[in-house]
C-alpha angles and dihedrals in degrees: 000000000000119000115218113210107157107053087255110127120186115180123206105240092202099052141049107266119210114197106205108198113198144151132218091235094051115105097197089048090057089054093047098047097075089046091054090046089053093049089048090056094047101043119060090176092066132071111204118197118194110211122185104207093213092056096038106040094152093058092044089051093048091056093040095237108189100167139013143270095042127162119200117191115208127181126171090359092301128111105241101175143356127205121189122195136016113322133181117253091250091061092050092047089049090052090050093048092048092055094043094056 
């Protein structure tokens, strides 16, 4: 998982990019972070970018983030899916697999 800290977002054009919008004060985000780290270690076909909304307001604004945690799935420059709120790992893996088919 790559942490974005400077409002500079570079997406991998070859892989599925998951933008993981979070905040330090968010309880559900703290629960989801180790899950996303685990997925990042297991899936070489996915690029996970951790984005703290308080440090990266421009990116959060661009993607119209209204609540955290939010996952935005981007492939080939196009948003393929968006999941808002805490989700179990199985749901996130299912979303990845659906897009990768």
